[in-house]
C-alpha positions in Angstrom: 52.7 14.1 82.9 55.6 11.6 84.6 55.2 8.1 84.6 53.5 8.0 88.4 51.5 10.3 87.4 49.9 8.0 84.3 49.9 4.8 86.6 48.3 6.0 89.4 45.8 7.9 87.5 45.0 4.6 84.7 44.8 2.9 88.4 42.3 5.4 89.7 40.2 5.2 86.4 39.9 1.5 86.6 39.1 1.0 90.4 36.4 4.2 89.4 35.0 1.6 86.8 34.7 -1.5 88.8 33.1 0.6 91.7 30.6 2.0 89.2 30.4 -1.6 88.0 30.0 -3.0 91.2 27.2 -0.3 92.7 25.0 -0.8 89.5 24.8 -4.7 90.1 23.9 -3.8 94.1 21.3 -1.0 93.2 19.8 -4.1 90.9 20.0 -6.6 93.6 18.3 -4.0 96.0 15.5 -3.3 93.1 15.1 -7.3 93.1 15.0 -7.7 97.1 12.7 -4.7 97.1 9.9 -6.4 94.8 10.6 -9.4 96.3 9.3 -8.3 99.6 6.8 -7.1 98.5 4.9 -9.6 97.1 5.6 -11.6 99.9 4.4 -8.9 102.1 0.9 -9.3 99.6 0.5 -12.7 100.1 1.2 -12.7 103.7 -1.8 -9.6 104.0 -4.4 -11.6 101.4 -3.6 -14.8 103.6 -4.7 -12.8 106.7 -6.0 -9.7 105.7 -4.5 -7.7 107.8 -6.1 -4.6 109.5 -4.3 -1.4 108.9 -4.7 1.7 111.1 -6.3 4.7 109.6 -7.5 8.5 110.9 -10.9 8.4 111.8 -12.0 12.6 111.9 -13.9 11.6 115.4 -11.2 9.6 117.8 -8.3 9.4 116.5 -7.8 5.6 114.8 -10.1 3.5 113.0 -9.5 -0.6 112.7 -10.2 -0.6 108.7 -10.3 -4.3 107.5 -9.0 -3.3 103.9 -5.2 -3.4 103.5 -3.1 -1.1 100.3 -0.2 -3.6 100.7 2.4 -1.5 98.7 1.1 1.8 99.8 1.1 0.4 103.4 4.4 -1.2 104.0 5.8 1.6 101.7 4.8 3.9 104.5 5.5 1.7 107.5 9.2 1.7 106.6 8.7 5.5 105.4 7.8 5.9 109.1 10.4 3.4 110.9 13.5 5.0 108.5 12.3 8.5 110.0 12.6 7.5 113.2 16.3 6.1 113.3 
């Protein structure tokens, strides 16, 4: 391996290490933001008792007064993502 190959190899190795460290921090922060959003949503729901839509066997959709907060939010976000 000549000098240039070693130099490029070292540069790439250092860049990969920095990139991996950067994305580890980003993933941690994404998890923190997600949990904070769930907490805020839970507080909002507990204050306003938002209704949720549930399937009714007879006539389609029925409004219910109870909310499964994390599950409801997760389903809502999943539906929004799949529509985009």
